C-alpha positions as CSV (number, residue, x, y, z in Angstrom):
1,M,-4.4,47.1,-48.2
2,T,-2.0,45.8,-50.7
3,L,-0.8,43.1,-48.3
4,N,-4.4,41.7,-47.9
5,Y,-4.8,41.7,-51.7
6,L,-1.5,39.9,-52.1
7,T,-2.2,37.2,-49.5
8,N,-5.7,36.7,-51.0
9,W,-4.2,36.2,-54.4
10,L,-1.5,33.8,-53.1
11,S,-4.2,31.8,-51.3
12,T,-6.2,31.4,-54.5
13,V,-3.2,30.4,-56.5
14,G,-2.1,28.0,-53.8
15,R,-5.6,26.3,-53.8
16,F,-5.5,26.1,-57.6
17,L,-2.0,24.5,-57.6
18,A,-3.0,22.0,-54.8
19,T,-6.1,21.0,-56.7
20,T,-4.1,20.6,-59.9
21,L,-1.5,18.5,-58.2
22,L,-4.1,16.3,-56.6
23,C,-5.9,15.7,-60.0
24,V,-2.6,15.0,-61.8
25,S,-1.5,12.6,-59.1
26,A,-4.9,10.8,-59.3
27,I,-4.7,10.5,-63.0
28,A,-1.1,9.2,-62.8
29,F,-2.1,6.7,-60.1
30,V,-4.9,5.3,-62.3
31,W,-2.8,5.4,-65.4
32,Q,-0.1,3.3,-63.9
33,G,-2.7,0.6,-63.0
34,A,-2.3,0.8,-59.2
35,F,-5.9,-0.5,-58.9
36,F,-4.9,-3.7,-60.8
37,P,-1.9,-5.1,-58.9
38,N,-2.1,-8.6,-60.6
39,T,-2.2,-7.6,-64.2
40,P,-0.7,-10.9,-65.6
41,A,-3.8,-12.7,-64.2
42,M,-6.0,-10.5,-66.3
43,A,-4.5,-11.8,-69.4
44,D,-6.0,-15.3,-68.9
45,P,-9.8,-15.0,-69.0
46,A,-10.3,-18.7,-68.2
47,A,-9.0,-18.3,-64.7
48,N,-11.3,-15.4,-64.1
49,L,-14.3,-17.4,-65.4
50,I,-13.5,-20.3,-63.1
51,A,-13.3,-17.9,-60.2
52,S,-16.5,-16.2,-61.1
53,T,-18.3,-19.5,-61.4
54,D,-17.2,-20.5,-58.0
55,L,-18.1,-17.1,-56.6
56,G,-21.5,-17.4,-58.3
57,D,-22.1,-20.8,-56.7
58,Q,-21.1,-19.4,-53.3
59,I,-23.5,-16.4,-53.7
60,Q,-26.3,-18.8,-54.6
61,G,-25.6,-21.0,-51.7
62,K,-25.4,-18.1,-49.3
63,A,-28.7,-16.7,-50.7
64,S,-30.4,-20.1,-50.1
65,E,-28.9,-20.4,-46.6
66,D,-30.0,-16.8,-45.7
67,A,-33.5,-17.4,-47.1
68,G,-33.9,-20.6,-44.9
69,R,-32.8,-18.7,-41.8
70,A,-35.1,-15.8,-42.6
71,K,-38.0,-18.2,-43.0
72,G,-37.2,-19.8,-39.7
73,F,-37.1,-16.4,-38.0
74,I,-40.5,-15.6,-39.6
75,Q,-42.0,-18.8,-38.3
76,D,-40.6,-18.2,-34.8
77,T,-42.0,-14.7,-34.8
78,K,-45.4,-15.9,-35.9
79,E,-45.6,-18.6,-33.2
80,Q,-44.5,-16.1,-30.5
81,L,-47.1,-13.6,-31.7
82,K,-49.8,-16.3,-31.5
83,R,-48.7,-17.4,-28.0
84,T,-48.7,-13.9,-26.7
85,A,-52.2,-13.2,-28.1
86,K,-53.6,-16.4,-26.5
87,K,-51.8,-15.6,-23.2
88,N,-53.4,-12.1,-23.2
89,A,-56.8,-13.5,-24.0
90,N,-56.4,-16.0,-21.0
91,R,-55.4,-13.1,-18.7
92,V,-58.6,-11.2,-19.7
93,E,-60.6,-14.4,-19.1
94,Q,-59.1,-14.8,-15.7
95,A,-59.6,-11.2,-14.8
96,T,-63.3,-11.4,-15.7
97,D,-63.9,-14.6,-13.8
98,G,-64.7,-16.6,-17.0
99,N,-68.4,-15.7,-17.1
100,G,-68.5,-15.0,-20.9
101,S,-68.6,-11.2,-20.7
102,Y,-68.3,-8.8,-23.6
103,V,-64.7,-8.0,-22.8
104,E,-63.8,-11.7,-22.6
105,R,-65.4,-12.5,-26.0
106,K,-63.7,-9.4,-27.5
107,A,-60.3,-10.6,-26.2
108,K,-60.9,-14.1,-27.7
109,R,-61.9,-12.6,-31.1
110,D,-58.9,-10.3,-31.0
111,A,-56.6,-13.3,-30.3
112,A,-58.1,-15.2,-33.2
113,R,-57.7,-12.2,-35.5
114,I,-54.1,-11.7,-34.4
115,G,-53.4,-15.3,-35.1
116,R,-55.0,-15.2,-38.5
117,R,-53.2,-12.1,-39.5
118,A,-49.9,-13.5,-38.2
119,D,-50.4,-16.5,-40.5
120,E,-51.2,-14.2,-43.5
121,D,-48.3,-11.9,-42.8
122,A,-45.9,-14.8,-42.4
123,A,-47.0,-16.3,-45.6
124,R,-46.6,-13.0,-47.5
125,T,-43.2,-12.4,-46.0
126,K,-42.0,-16.0,-46.8
127,S,-43.2,-15.5,-50.4
128,A,-41.2,-12.2,-50.6
129,V,-38.1,-14.0,-49.2
130,D,-38.5,-16.7,-51.9
131,K,-38.9,-14.1,-54.6
132,T,-35.8,-12.2,-53.5
133,K,-33.8,-15.5,-53.3
134,N,-35.0,-16.5,-56.8
135,T,-34.1,-13.0,-58.1
136,V,-30.6,-13.2,-56.7
137,E,-30.1,-16.7,-58.2
138,R,-31.5,-15.7,-61.5
139,T,-29.2,-12.6,-61.6
140,V,-26.2,-14.7,-60.8
141,D,-27.1,-17.3,-63.5
142,N,-27.5,-14.5,-66.0
143,I,-24.1,-13.0,-65.1
144,K,-22.4,-16.5,-65.3
145,D,-24.1,-17.0,-68.7
146,A,-22.8,-13.6,-69.9
147,F,-19.3,-14.4,-68.9
148,S,-19.3,-17.9,-70.4
149,K,-20.2,-16.7,-73.9
């Protein structure tokens, strides 16, 4: 019985010591500046501003490039959706022998509605892409302005 109590107590003390050692090591690691290996470069803020300006321009360029690619993808998807809807309507027309049945008219109406909604959805999505791109560019400009002052 005493042996279990002793091992339990040693286990608790050991965990406490390990946790304390880990925390002290982490504090010493941060205190010594291990996260900032190039401390002399931090003394010259102009170098950092030039780097941040270049980085900001790169971010803005990347945002514009990605927005253009996203818009192209949206356009391709819209066109593919319209082609598929028309192809399905033509298949229904061929299956009903083209006599103007209710099913054929419904398929054509559905194809037209799908095309119209594809246009609307593509326009909304492109607008959202533009808003996101503008937000990113505005944020980068604000950050550059804050560092330039």
